[in-house]
Every structure is written in structure tokens, then in C-alpha cells.
All heavy atoms as TSV, in Angstrom:
chain	resi	resn	atom	element	x	y	z
A	1	MET	N	N	42.189	82.906	74.902
A	1	MET	CA	C	42.486	84.318	75.189
A	1	MET	C	C	43.936	84.438	75.669
A	1	MET	O	O	44.396	83.646	76.481
A	1	MET	CB	C	41.525	84.836	76.249
A	1	MET	CG	C	41.641	86.317	76.468
A	1	MET	SD	S	40.429	86.982	77.616
A	1	MET	CE	C	38.924	86.676	76.750
A	2	ASP	N	N	44.650	85.416	75.150
A	2	ASP	CA	C	46.055	85.627	75.508
A	2	ASP	C	C	46.183	86.303	76.860
A	2	ASP	O	O	45.384	87.160	77.222
A	2	ASP	CB	C	46.733	86.523	74.467
A	2	ASP	CG	C	46.885	85.832	73.126
A	2	ASP	OD1	O	46.930	84.588	73.102
A	2	ASP	OD2	O	46.966	86.533	72.114
A	3	LEU	N	N	47.235	85.925	77.585
A	3	LEU	CA	C	47.576	86.620	78.817
A	3	LEU	C	C	48.676	87.623	78.521
A	3	LEU	O	O	49.567	87.371	77.708
A	3	LEU	CB	C	48.069	85.644	79.878
A	3	LEU	CG	C	47.017	84.776	80.534
A	3	LEU	CD1	C	47.675	83.840	81.535
A	3	LEU	CD2	C	45.964	85.612	81.216
A	4	HIS	N	N	48.616	88.741	79.168
A	4	HIS	CA	C	49.640	89.774	79.065
A	4	HIS	C	C	50.285	89.934	80.435
A	4	HIS	O	O	49.611	89.814	81.467
A	4	HIS	CB	C	49.026	91.100	78.613
A	4	HIS	CG	C	48.391	91.006	77.272
A	4	HIS	ND1	N	49.077	91.266	76.118
A	4	HIS	CD2	C	47.149	90.651	76.897
A	4	HIS	CE1	C	48.287	91.088	75.088
A	4	HIS	NE2	N	47.103	90.714	75.538
A	5	TYR	N	N	51.571	90.188	80.450
A	5	TYR	CA	C	52.328	90.324	81.694
A	5	TYR	C	C	52.830	91.754	81.842
A	5	TYR	O	O	53.326	92.340	80.895
A	5	TYR	CB	C	53.540	89.392	81.698
A	5	TYR	CG	C	53.189	87.937	81.630
A	5	TYR	CD1	C	53.051	87.292	80.404
A	5	TYR	CD2	C	52.986	87.199	82.786
A	5	TYR	CE1	C	52.724	85.951	80.326
A	5	TYR	CE2	C	52.662	85.862	82.729
A	5	TYR	CZ	C	52.532	85.247	81.493
A	5	TYR	OH	O	52.216	83.918	81.420
A	6	VAL	N	N	52.717	92.275	83.035
A	6	VAL	CA	C	53.372	93.516	83.430
A	6	VAL	C	C	54.427	93.091	84.437
A	6	VAL	O	O	54.142	92.317	85.359
A	6	VAL	CB	C	52.386	94.512	84.069
A	6	VAL	CG1	C	53.106	95.747	84.576
A	6	VAL	CG2	C	51.299	94.881	83.080
A	7	TYR	N	N	55.663	93.564	84.257
A	7	TYR	CA	C	56.741	93.090	85.124
A	7	TYR	C	C	57.667	94.232	85.519
A	7	TYR	O	O	57.729	95.264	84.857
A	7	TYR	CB	C	57.527	91.971	84.436
A	7	TYR	CG	C	58.161	92.371	83.129
A	7	TYR	CD1	C	59.472	92.831	83.093
A	7	TYR	CD2	C	57.461	92.301	81.927
A	7	TYR	CE1	C	60.064	93.201	81.899
A	7	TYR	CE2	C	58.042	92.664	80.731
A	7	TYR	CZ	C	59.345	93.112	80.724
A	7	TYR	OH	O	59.933	93.485	79.550
A	8	ILE	N	N	58.382	94.010	86.618
A	8	ILE	CA	C	59.376	94.971	87.102
A	8	ILE	C	C	60.694	94.234	87.268
A	8	ILE	O	O	60.748	93.167	87.888
A	8	ILE	CB	C	58.951	95.605	88.444
A	8	ILE	CG1	C	57.618	96.326	88.278
A	8	ILE	CG2	C	60.039	96.562	88.954
A	8	ILE	CD1	C	57.046	96.858	89.583
A	9	LEU	N	N	61.737	94.812	86.700
A	9	LEU	CA	C	63.091	94.281	86.824
A	9	LEU	C	C	63.957	95.276	87.587
A	9	LEU	O	O	63.669	96.475	87.604
A	9	LEU	CB	C	63.716	94.067	85.441
A	9	LEU	CG	C	63.008	93.155	84.467
A	9	LEU	CD1	C	63.736	93.176	83.122
A	9	LEU	CD2	C	62.925	91.749	84.995
A	10	THR	N	N	65.029	94.777	88.166
A	10	THR	CA	C	66.016	95.635	88.813
A	10	THR	C	C	67.408	95.084	88.525
A	10	THR	O	O	67.558	94.022	87.926
A	10	THR	CB	C	65.762	95.754	90.324
A	10	THR	OG1	O	66.597	96.786	90.861
A	10	THR	CG2	C	66.039	94.451	91.059
A	11	ASN	N	N	68.418	95.801	88.978
A	11	ASN	CA	C	69.795	95.321	88.853
A	11	ASN	C	C	70.214	94.644	90.163
A	11	ASN	O	O	69.445	94.593	91.109
A	11	ASN	CB	C	70.747	96.460	88.468
A	11	ASN	CG	C	70.743	97.579	89.477
A	11	ASN	OD1	O	70.000	97.583	90.446
A	11	ASN	ND2	N	71.584	98.570	89.232
A	12	LYS	N	N	71.430	94.120	90.218
A	12	LYS	CA	C	71.839	93.362	91.409
A	12	LYS	C	C	71.935	94.229	92.657
A	12	LYS	O	O	71.801	93.729	93.761
A	12	LYS	CB	C	73.147	92.616	91.157
A	12	LYS	CG	C	74.376	93.476	91.068
A	12	LYS	CD	C	75.604	92.617	90.921
A	12	LYS	CE	C	76.847	93.485	90.962
A	12	LYS	NZ	N	78.053	92.677	90.959
A	13	ASN	N	N	72.143	95.536	92.488
A	13	ASN	CA	C	72.221	96.435	93.644
A	13	ASN	C	C	70.879	97.058	94.002
A	13	ASN	O	O	70.793	97.837	94.940
A	13	ASN	CB	C	73.236	97.547	93.371
A	13	ASN	CG	C	74.632	97.007	93.229
A	13	ASN	OD1	O	75.015	96.062	93.905
A	13	ASN	ND2	N	75.400	97.573	92.323
A	14	HIS	N	N	69.853	96.748	93.235
A	14	HIS	CA	C	68.490	97.255	93.462
A	14	HIS	C	C	68.436	98.782	93.400
A	14	HIS	O	O	67.690	99.408	94.137
A	14	HIS	CB	C	67.930	96.767	94.797
A	14	HIS	CG	C	67.826	95.286	94.872
A	14	HIS	ND1	N	66.853	94.643	95.584
A	14	HIS	CD2	C	68.558	94.285	94.330
A	14	HIS	CE1	C	66.996	93.349	95.474
A	14	HIS	NE2	N	68.039	93.113	94.714
A	15	THR	N	N	69.204	99.364	92.487
A	15	THR	CA	C	69.249	100.822	92.375
A	15	THR	C	C	68.528	101.354	91.140
A	15	THR	O	O	68.355	102.562	91.015
A	15	THR	CB	C	70.707	101.317	92.344
A	15	THR	OG1	O	71.391	100.659	91.274
A	15	THR	CG2	C	71.414	101.020	93.660
A	16	VAL	N	N	68.119	100.463	90.230
A	16	VAL	CA	C	67.437	100.858	89.002
A	16	VAL	C	C	66.209	99.972	88.834
A	16	VAL	O	O	66.275	98.764	89.073
A	16	VAL	CB	C	68.355	100.681	87.770
A	16	VAL	CG1	C	67.629	101.038	86.495
A	16	VAL	CG2	C	69.613	101.519	87.915
A	17	LEU	N	N	65.084	100.574	88.442
A	17	LEU	CA	C	63.872	99.803	88.150
A	17	LEU	C	C	63.510	99.947	86.682
A	17	LEU	O	O	63.691	101.011	86.094
A	17	LEU	CB	C	62.696	100.283	88.998
A	17	LEU	CG	C	62.780	100.029	90.488
A	17	LEU	CD1	C	61.571	100.644	91.183
A	17	LEU	CD2	C	62.869	98.543	90.791
A	18	TYR	N	N	62.998	98.885	86.121
A	18	TYR	CA	C	62.516	98.867	84.741
A	18	TYR	C	C	61.133	98.231	84.752
A	18	TYR	O	O	60.965	97.135	85.288
A	18	TYR	CB	C	63.466	98.049	83.866
A	18	TYR	CG	C	63.000	97.877	82.442
A	18	TYR	CD1	C	63.383	98.773	81.454
A	18	TYR	CD2	C	62.172	96.808	82.078
A	18	TYR	CE1	C	62.962	98.618	80.137
A	18	TYR	CE2	C	61.749	96.651	80.773
A	18	TYR	CZ	C	62.143	97.556	79.816
A	18	TYR	OH	O	61.726	97.408	78.519
A	19	VAL	N	N	60.150	98.890	84.186
A	19	VAL	CA	C	58.793	98.354	84.084
A	19	VAL	C	C	58.521	98.035	82.626
A	19	VAL	O	O	58.756	98.865	81.744
A	19	VAL	CB	C	57.746	99.361	84.607
A	19	VAL	CG1	C	56.340	98.799	84.462
A	19	VAL	CG2	C	58.028	99.728	86.057
A	20	GLY	N	N	58.042	96.826	82.373
A	20	GLY	CA	C	57.763	96.426	81.004
A	20	GLY	C	C	56.506	95.586	80.928
A	20	GLY	O	O	55.895	95.258	81.930
A	21	ARG	N	N	56.143	95.248	79.694
A	21	ARG	CA	C	54.998	94.357	79.478
A	21	ARG	C	C	55.298	93.469	78.296
A	21	ARG	O	O	56.065	93.831	77.398
A	21	ARG	CB	C	53.719	95.138	79.252
A	21	ARG	CG	C	53.702	95.964	78.021
A	21	ARG	CD	C	52.375	96.715	77.880
A	21	ARG	NE	N	52.460	97.662	76.795
A	21	ARG	CZ	C	52.138	97.390	75.543
A	21	ARG	NH1	N	51.692	96.200	75.218
A	21	ARG	NH2	N	52.249	98.300	74.612
A	22	SER	N	N	54.713	92.287	78.317
A	22	SER	CA	C	54.973	91.326	77.257
A	22	SER	C	C	53.897	90.253	77.265
A	22	SER	O	O	53.260	90.012	78.285
A	22	SER	CB	C	56.337	90.669	77.475
A	22	SER	OG	O	56.588	89.698	76.491
A	23	LYS	N	N	53.722	89.600	76.131
A	23	LYS	CA	C	52.835	88.448	76.058
A	23	LYS	C	C	53.588	87.162	76.370
A	23	LYS	O	O	52.982	86.161	76.710
A	23	LYS	CB	C	52.205	88.348	74.658
A	23	LYS	CG	C	51.145	89.388	74.417
A	23	LYS	CD	C	50.617	89.361	73.003
A	23	LYS	CE	C	49.897	88.074	72.710
A	23	LYS	NZ	N	49.261	88.086	71.372
A	24	GLN	N	N	54.916	87.188	76.272
A	24	GLN	CA	C	55.741	86.016	76.530
A	24	GLN	C	C	56.829	86.384	77.529
A	24	GLN	O	O	57.941	86.762	77.154
A	24	GLN	CB	C	56.347	85.500	75.229
A	24	GLN	CG	C	55.310	85.040	74.227
A	24	GLN	CD	C	55.935	84.579	72.929
A	24	GLN	OE1	O	57.063	84.936	72.614
A	24	GLN	NE2	N	55.198	83.789	72.186
A	25	LEU	N	N	56.524	86.253	78.792
A	25	LEU	CA	C	57.424	86.732	79.841
A	25	LEU	C	C	58.771	86.006	79.837
A	25	LEU	O	O	59.813	86.646	79.924
A	25	LEU	CB	C	56.746	86.605	81.206
A	25	LEU	CG	C	57.522	87.158	82.393
A	25	LEU	CD1	C	57.812	88.640	82.204
A	25	LEU	CD2	C	56.771	86.915	83.681
A	26	LYS	N	N	58.775	84.695	79.733
A	26	LYS	CA	C	60.044	83.956	79.764
A	26	LYS	C	C	60.982	84.390	78.634
A	26	LYS	O	O	62.171	84.604	78.856
A	26	LYS	CB	C	59.801	82.452	79.675
A	26	LYS	CG	C	59.294	81.845	80.944
A	26	LYS	CD	C	59.178	80.340	80.800
A	26	LYS	CE	C	58.642	79.717	82.052
A	26	LYS	NZ	N	58.563	78.254	81.925
A	27	GLU	N	N	60.426	84.521	77.441
A	27	GLU	CA	C	61.240	84.952	76.304
A	27	GLU	C	C	61.748	86.371	76.496
A	27	GLU	O	O	62.897	86.682	76.177
A	27	GLU	CB	C	60.449	84.843	75.006
A	27	GLU	CG	C	60.243	83.430	74.538
A	27	GLU	CD	C	61.545	82.693	74.293
A	27	GLU	OE1	O	62.451	83.272	73.657
A	27	GLU	OE2	O	61.662	81.542	74.745
A	28	ARG	N	N	60.906	87.232	77.017
A	28	ARG	CA	C	61.310	88.632	77.221
A	28	ARG	C	C	62.419	88.730	78.266
A	28	ARG	O	O	63.355	89.529	78.117
A	28	ARG	CB	C	60.087	89.476	77.630
A	28	ARG	CG	C	60.378	90.939	77.678
A	28	ARG	CD	C	60.727	91.472	76.280
A	28	ARG	NE	N	61.045	92.876	76.373
A	28	ARG	CZ	C	62.210	93.408	75.999
A	28	ARG	NH1	N	63.147	92.664	75.471
A	28	ARG	NH2	N	62.421	94.693	76.136
A	29	LEU	N	N	62.332	87.914	79.316
A	29	LEU	CA	C	63.385	87.929	80.341
A	29	LEU	C	C	64.718	87.452	79.763
A	29	LEU	O	O	65.774	88.005	80.091
A	29	LEU	CB	C	62.971	87.078	81.538
A	29	LEU	CG	C	61.799	87.615	82.339
A	29	LEU	CD1	C	61.412	86.640	83.442
A	29	LEU	CD2	C	62.085	88.994	82.909
A	30	LYS	N	N	64.675	86.461	78.882
A	30	LYS	CA	C	65.899	86.010	78.214
A	30	LYS	C	C	66.497	87.142	77.382
A	30	LYS	O	O	67.720	87.338	77.365
A	30	LYS	CB	C	65.602	84.816	77.312
A	30	LYS	CG	C	65.359	83.538	78.047
A	30	LYS	CD	C	65.052	82.420	77.070
A	30	LYS	CE	C	64.592	81.177	77.779
A	30	LYS	NZ	N	64.221	80.108	76.831
A	31	GLN	N	N	65.636	87.904	76.707
A	31	GLN	CA	C	66.113	89.028	75.913
A	31	GLN	C	C	66.780	90.077	76.794
A	31	GLN	O	O	67.819	90.635	76.436
A	31	GLN	CB	C	64.961	89.655	75.131
A	31	GLN	CG	C	64.428	88.795	74.030
A	31	GLN	CD	C	63.180	89.370	73.392
A	31	GLN	OE1	O	62.588	90.323	73.884
A	31	GLN	NE2	N	62.763	88.772	72.295
A	32	HIS	N	N	66.201	90.346	77.951
A	32	HIS	CA	C	66.807	91.318	78.863
A	32	HIS	C	C	68.187	90.848	79.326
A	32	HIS	O	O	69.108	91.647	79.439
A	32	HIS	CB	C	65.912	91.557	80.084
A	32	HIS	CG	C	64.776	92.482	79.817
A	32	HIS	ND1	N	64.947	93.818	79.550
A	32	HIS	CD2	C	63.436	92.269	79.791
A	32	HIS	CE1	C	63.775	94.386	79.367
A	32	HIS	NE2	N	62.832	93.465	79.501
A	33	LYS	N	N	68.338	89.572	79.600
A	33	LYS	CA	C	69.631	89.055	80.061
A	33	LYS	C	C	70.695	89.135	78.976
A	33	LYS	O	O	71.875	89.245	79.262
A	33	LYS	CB	C	69.487	87.622	80.555
A	33	LYS	CG	C	68.760	87.529	81.877
A	33	LYS	CD	C	68.768	86.120	82.412
A	33	LYS	CE	C	67.959	86.016	83.669
A	33	LYS	NZ	N	68.632	86.488	84.853
A	34	ASN	N	N	70.287	89.109	77.713
A	34	ASN	CA	C	71.237	89.127	76.591
A	34	ASN	C	C	71.329	90.473	75.896
A	34	ASN	O	O	71.917	90.564	74.824
A	34	ASN	CB	C	70.837	88.052	75.569
A	34	ASN	CG	C	70.939	86.668	76.135
A	34	ASN	OD1	O	71.832	86.371	76.903
A	34	ASN	ND2	N	69.990	85.816	75.794
A	35	ASN	N	N	70.801	91.527	76.480
A	35	ASN	CA	C	70.793	92.849	75.846
A	35	ASN	C	C	72.186	93.433	75.717
A	35	ASN	O	O	73.062	93.194	76.549
A	35	ASN	CB	C	69.916	93.824	76.641
A	35	ASN	CG	C	68.484	93.822	76.172
A	35	ASN	OD1	O	68.192	93.458	75.045
A	35	ASN	ND2	N	67.595	94.228	77.032
A	36	SER	N	N	72.355	94.230	74.690
A	36	SER	CA	C	73.622	94.925	74.496
A	36	SER	C	C	73.637	96.201	75.328
A	36	SER	O	O	72.629	96.590	75.910
A	36	SER	CB	C	73.802	95.277	73.022
A	36	SER	OG	O	72.904	96.300	72.659
A	37	LEU	N	N	74.763	96.855	75.362
A	37	LEU	CA	C	74.901	98.086	76.135
A	37	LEU	C	C	74.130	99.246	75.515
A	37	LEU	O	O	74.037	100.311	76.113
A	37	LEU	CB	C	76.370	98.451	76.298
A	37	LEU	CG	C	77.198	97.481	77.136
A	37	LEU	CD1	C	78.659	97.902	77.145
A	37	LEU	CD2	C	76.667	97.399	78.554
A	38	LYS	N	N	73.575	99.055	74.325
A	38	LYS	CA	C	72.814	100.115	73.670
A	38	LYS	C	C	71.400	100.250	74.222
A	38	LYS	O	O	70.733	101.247	73.986
A	38	LYS	CB	C	72.732	99.855	72.171
A	38	LYS	CG	C	74.062	99.953	71.473
A	38	LYS	CD	C	73.917	99.697	70.001
A	38	LYS	CE	C	75.270	99.772	69.311
A	38	LYS	NZ	N	75.151	99.534	67.872
A	39	THR	N	N	70.917	99.253	74.950
A	39	THR	CA	C	69.561	99.289	75.496
A	39	THR	C	C	69.596	99.720	76.958
A	39	THR	O	O	70.630	99.627	77.634
A	39	THR	CB	C	68.893	97.909	75.406
A	39	THR	OG1	O	69.612	97.003	76.235
A	39	THR	CG2	C	68.860	97.394	73.976
A	40	PHE	N	N	68.463	100.173	77.459
A	40	PHE	CA	C	68.392	100.600	78.859
A	40	PHE	C	C	68.749	99.452	79.800
A	40	PHE	O	O	69.571	99.611	80.702
A	40	PHE	CB	C	66.979	101.121	79.182
A	40	PHE	CG	C	66.824	101.576	80.603
A	40	PHE	CD1	C	67.106	102.883	80.954
A	40	PHE	CD2	C	66.395	100.705	81.591
A	40	PHE	CE1	C	66.972	103.309	82.268
A	40	PHE	CE2	C	66.256	101.119	82.907
A	40	PHE	CZ	C	66.544	102.425	83.237
A	41	SER	N	N	68.115	98.296	79.583
A	41	SER	CA	C	68.370	97.173	80.498
A	41	SER	C	C	69.805	96.664	80.376
A	41	SER	O	O	70.385	96.208	81.368
A	41	SER	CB	C	67.362	96.053	80.282
A	41	SER	OG	O	67.394	95.576	78.974
A	42	GLY	N	N	70.389	96.747	79.194
A	42	GLY	CA	C	71.781	96.351	79.037
A	42	GLY	C	C	72.737	97.335	79.674
A	42	GLY	O	O	73.703	96.958	80.344
A	43	ARG	N	N	72.474	98.614	79.491
A	43	ARG	CA	C	73.337	99.669	80.037
A	43	ARG	C	C	73.366	99.630	81.565
A	43	ARG	O	O	74.409	99.823	82.181
A	43	ARG	CB	C	72.827	101.020	79.556
A	43	ARG	CG	C	73.776	102.155	79.778
A	43	ARG	CD	C	73.297	103.456	79.120
A	43	ARG	NE	N	72.494	103.216	77.934
A	43	ARG	CZ	C	71.328	103.819	77.685
A	43	ARG	NH1	N	70.846	104.699	78.510
A	43	ARG	NH2	N	70.653	103.541	76.585
A	44	TYR	N	N	72.212	99.369	82.172
A	44	TYR	CA	C	72.119	99.383	83.636
A	44	TYR	C	C	72.081	97.981	84.234
A	44	TYR	O	O	71.859	97.831	85.432
A	44	TYR	CB	C	70.894	100.184	84.073
A	44	TYR	CG	C	71.022	101.644	83.732
A	44	TYR	CD1	C	70.400	102.164	82.602
A	44	TYR	CD2	C	71.801	102.493	84.505
A	44	TYR	CE1	C	70.529	103.504	82.273
A	44	TYR	CE2	C	71.941	103.832	84.186
A	44	TYR	CZ	C	71.304	104.327	83.064
A	44	TYR	OH	O	71.440	105.648	82.737
A	45	ASN	N	N	72.326	96.960	83.412
A	45	ASN	CA	C	72.367	95.569	83.854
A	45	ASN	C	C	71.098	95.185	84.622
A	45	ASN	O	O	71.149	94.597	85.694
A	45	ASN	CB	C	73.629	95.314	84.697
A	45	ASN	CG	C	73.957	93.848	84.746
A	45	ASN	OD1	O	73.598	93.086	83.857
A	45	ASN	ND2	N	74.631	93.444	85.793
A	46	VAL	N	N	69.964	95.546	84.059
A	46	VAL	CA	C	68.665	95.306	84.691
A	46	VAL	C	C	68.116	93.984	84.163
A	46	VAL	O	O	67.632	93.906	83.047
A	46	VAL	CB	C	67.688	96.465	84.369
A	46	VAL	CG1	C	66.324	96.205	84.945
A	46	VAL	CG2	C	68.242	97.772	84.894
A	47	ASN	N	N	68.224	92.923	84.981
A	47	ASN	CA	C	67.741	91.621	84.534
A	47	ASN	C	C	67.207	90.741	85.662
A	47	ASN	O	O	66.967	89.561	85.466
A	47	ASN	CB	C	68.837	90.872	83.757
A	47	ASN	CG	C	70.090	90.696	84.552
A	47	ASN	OD1	O	70.067	90.651	85.767
A	47	ASN	ND2	N	71.208	90.593	83.867
A	48	LYS	N	N	66.994	91.295	86.825
A	48	LYS	CA	C	66.484	90.540	87.974
A	48	LYS	C	C	64.990	90.833	88.144
A	48	LYS	O	O	64.600	91.962	88.438
A	48	LYS	CB	C	67.257	90.940	89.225
A	48	LYS	CG	C	66.844	90.194	90.464
A	48	LYS	CD	C	67.697	90.631	91.643
A	48	LYS	CE	C	67.265	89.938	92.898
A	48	LYS	NZ	N	68.072	90.407	94.046
A	49	LEU	N	N	64.170	89.814	87.961
A	49	LEU	CA	C	62.726	89.977	88.078
A	49	LEU	C	C	62.336	90.128	89.547
A	49	LEU	O	O	62.698	89.297	90.378
A	49	LEU	CB	C	62.011	88.761	87.479
A	49	LEU	CG	C	60.491	88.782	87.488
A	49	LEU	CD1	C	59.959	89.885	86.584
A	49	LEU	CD2	C	59.944	87.424	87.046
A	50	VAL	N	N	61.623	91.210	89.863
A	50	VAL	CA	C	61.186	91.421	91.248
A	50	VAL	C	C	59.672	91.347	91.401
A	50	VAL	O	O	59.173	91.152	92.505
A	50	VAL	CB	C	61.704	92.752	91.832
A	50	VAL	CG1	C	63.209	92.712	91.991
A	50	VAL	CG2	C	61.286	93.941	91.006
A	51	TYR	N	N	58.927	91.482	90.283
A	51	TYR	CA	C	57.471	91.440	90.371
A	51	TYR	C	C	56.883	91.224	88.983
A	51	TYR	O	O	57.430	91.703	87.997
A	51	TYR	CB	C	56.936	92.766	90.931
A	51	TYR	CG	C	55.427	92.845	90.970
A	51	TYR	CD1	C	54.712	92.261	91.998
A	51	TYR	CD2	C	54.722	93.490	89.961
A	51	TYR	CE1	C	53.326	92.320	92.035
A	51	TYR	CE2	C	53.334	93.547	89.984
A	51	TYR	CZ	C	52.652	92.962	91.026
A	51	TYR	OH	O	51.284	93.010	91.052
A	52	PHE	N	N	55.772	90.476	88.926
A	52	PHE	CA	C	54.999	90.406	87.693
A	52	PHE	C	C	53.548	90.094	88.027
A	52	PHE	O	O	53.250	89.563	89.091
A	52	PHE	CB	C	55.566	89.373	86.713
A	52	PHE	CG	C	55.263	87.948	87.072
A	52	PHE	CD1	C	54.143	87.311	86.561
A	52	PHE	CD2	C	56.108	87.234	87.896
A	52	PHE	CE1	C	53.864	85.994	86.875
A	52	PHE	CE2	C	55.844	85.924	88.225
A	52	PHE	CZ	C	54.717	85.302	87.714
A	53	GLU	N	N	52.679	90.481	87.140
A	53	GLU	CA	C	51.270	90.118	87.246
A	53	GLU	C	C	50.729	89.874	85.845
A	53	GLU	O	O	51.308	90.329	84.863
A	53	GLU	CB	C	50.456	91.178	87.975
A	53	GLU	CG	C	50.347	92.495	87.270
A	53	GLU	CD	C	49.553	93.510	88.075
A	53	GLU	OE1	O	49.753	93.621	89.291
A	53	GLU	OE2	O	48.730	94.206	87.455
A	54	THR	N	N	49.631	89.143	85.778
A	54	THR	CA	C	49.031	88.829	84.488
A	54	THR	C	C	47.677	89.512	84.363
A	54	THR	O	O	47.019	89.801	85.359
A	54	THR	CB	C	48.833	87.311	84.322
A	54	THR	OG1	O	47.977	86.841	85.361
A	54	THR	CG2	C	50.144	86.576	84.356
A	55	THR	N	N	47.293	89.741	83.127
A	55	THR	CA	C	45.975	90.277	82.822
A	55	THR	C	C	45.527	89.716	81.484
A	55	THR	O	O	46.353	89.386	80.634
A	55	THR	CB	C	45.959	91.823	82.802
A	55	THR	OG1	O	44.639	92.274	82.521
A	55	THR	CG2	C	46.907	92.373	81.776
A	56	LYS	N	N	44.239	89.599	81.303
A	56	LYS	CA	C	43.697	89.110	80.037
A	56	LYS	C	C	43.561	90.225	79.013
A	56	LYS	O	O	43.426	89.968	77.826
A	56	LYS	CB	C	42.319	88.477	80.250
A	56	LYS	CG	C	42.368	87.191	81.039
A	56	LYS	CD	C	41.006	86.537	81.069
A	56	LYS	CE	C	40.125	87.234	82.070
A	56	LYS	NZ	N	38.834	86.542	82.275
A	57	TYR	N	N	43.604	91.439	79.459
A	57	TYR	CA	C	43.303	92.569	78.584
A	57	TYR	C	C	44.538	93.439	78.383
A	57	TYR	O	O	45.116	93.938	79.342
A	57	TYR	CB	C	42.161	93.395	79.168
A	57	TYR	CG	C	40.949	92.543	79.466
A	57	TYR	CD1	C	40.645	92.167	80.759
A	57	TYR	CD2	C	40.142	92.086	78.431
A	57	TYR	CE1	C	39.552	91.360	81.027
A	57	TYR	CE2	C	39.053	91.285	78.676
A	57	TYR	CZ	C	38.749	90.918	79.986
A	57	TYR	OH	O	37.679	90.114	80.238
A	58	VAL	N	N	44.938	93.628	77.149
A	58	VAL	CA	C	46.139	94.393	76.845
A	58	VAL	C	C	46.019	95.830	77.334
A	58	VAL	O	O	47.004	96.421	77.796
A	58	VAL	CB	C	46.498	94.316	75.350
A	58	VAL	CG1	C	45.498	95.051	74.504
A	58	VAL	CG2	C	47.889	94.841	75.101
A	59	ASN	N	N	44.841	96.425	77.289
A	59	ASN	CA	C	44.679	97.798	77.765
A	59	ASN	C	C	44.972	97.908	79.251
A	59	ASN	O	O	45.528	98.902	79.703
A	59	ASN	CB	C	43.273	98.324	77.471
A	59	ASN	CG	C	43.074	98.596	75.995
A	59	ASN	OD1	O	44.019	98.731	75.255
A	59	ASN	ND2	N	41.826	98.660	75.582
A	60	ASN	N	N	44.623	96.897	80.025
A	60	ASN	CA	C	44.959	96.912	81.446
A	60	ASN	C	C	46.465	96.878	81.648
A	60	ASN	O	O	46.998	97.557	82.513
A	60	ASN	CB	C	44.317	95.726	82.165
A	60	ASN	CG	C	42.824	95.865	82.303
A	60	ASN	OD1	O	42.248	96.891	81.952
A	60	ASN	ND2	N	42.181	94.831	82.800
A	61	SER	N	N	47.161	96.074	80.854
A	61	SER	CA	C	48.619	96.014	81.010
A	61	SER	C	C	49.267	97.327	80.607
A	61	SER	O	O	50.233	97.763	81.221
A	61	SER	CB	C	49.208	94.845	80.208
A	61	SER	OG	O	49.167	95.093	78.831
A	62	ILE	N	N	48.729	97.981	79.587
A	62	ILE	CA	C	49.265	99.286	79.188
A	62	ILE	C	C	49.023	100.315	80.289
A	62	ILE	O	O	49.910	101.080	80.646
A	62	ILE	CB	C	48.621	99.748	77.859
A	62	ILE	CG1	C	49.086	98.837	76.717
A	62	ILE	CG2	C	48.961	101.204	77.554
A	62	ILE	CD1	C	48.328	99.010	75.438
A	63	ASN	N	N	47.853	100.303	80.896
A	63	ASN	CA	C	47.539	101.241	81.981
A	63	ASN	C	C	48.428	100.984	83.186
A	63	ASN	O	O	48.906	101.915	83.823
A	63	ASN	CB	C	46.070	101.140	82.366
A	63	ASN	CG	C	45.148	101.690	81.295
A	63	ASN	OD1	O	45.568	102.463	80.463
A	63	ASN	ND2	N	43.910	101.245	81.316
A	64	GLU	N	N	48.670	99.716	83.547
A	64	GLU	CA	C	49.540	99.413	84.670
A	64	GLU	C	C	50.974	99.839	84.367
A	64	GLU	O	O	51.673	100.356	85.233
A	64	GLU	CB	C	49.503	97.908	84.990
A	64	GLU	CG	C	48.244	97.453	85.655
A	64	GLU	CD	C	47.994	98.143	86.991
A	64	GLU	OE1	O	48.954	98.261	87.786
A	64	GLU	OE2	O	46.857	98.547	87.236
A	65	ASN	N	N	51.410	99.647	83.148
A	65	ASN	CA	C	52.755	100.017	82.748
A	65	ASN	C	C	52.954	101.532	82.807
A	65	ASN	O	O	54.041	102.004	83.110
A	65	ASN	CB	C	53.007	99.495	81.327
A	65	ASN	CG	C	54.455	99.493	80.948
A	65	ASN	OD1	O	55.329	99.599	81.779
A	65	ASN	ND2	N	54.702	99.331	79.673
A	66	ALA	N	N	51.905	102.300	82.576
A	66	ALA	CA	C	52.003	103.766	82.553
A	66	ALA	C	C	51.994	104.384	83.942
A	66	ALA	O	O	52.352	105.547	84.094
A	66	ALA	CB	C	50.848	104.340	81.732
A	67	LYS	N	N	51.595	103.643	84.958
A	67	LYS	CA	C	51.518	104.212	86.327
A	67	LYS	C	C	52.878	104.496	86.907
A	67	LYS	O	O	53.841	103.911	86.644
A	67	LYS	CB	C	50.763	103.253	87.259
A	67	LYS	CG	C	49.290	103.256	86.980
A	67	LYS	CD	C	48.602	102.378	87.972
A	67	LYS	CE	C	47.116	102.342	87.692
A	67	LYS	NZ	N	46.403	101.466	88.590
């Protein structure tokens, strides 16, 4: 069974929050660090992980992401 991650990122000044979800957290974090200025995380330099949790059910991760 696959695990799904819900995570929260911020910038170095802790002034912007980004909530996301992924099945591969490490890979997704690498993508955030290498984002261009055209993306939200690239524009606001959001790449510092402050929280994550796992769930077995994708619907739970979608519900947590929507809160």
C-alpha cells in the first residue's frame, strides 16, 4: 500500500506557507528547491520543510490539504 504525504513549506523568513501533497516527499522537496520563478514556491523561495504527515489513503491527504 502506498503512503501519501501532506506537507507544509515556508521561506527563510517564515512569512509564506505552502501546503502540498505527494507520494514521494524527498523527490518533491528537491523539485521545490529547484523551481523556477514561474512557480509559487520559486517566486516566494518556499523550500523549508516545517511539517509533514503520512496517510495510507489519498482521500485523507486531499482532505488535509484542503483545510
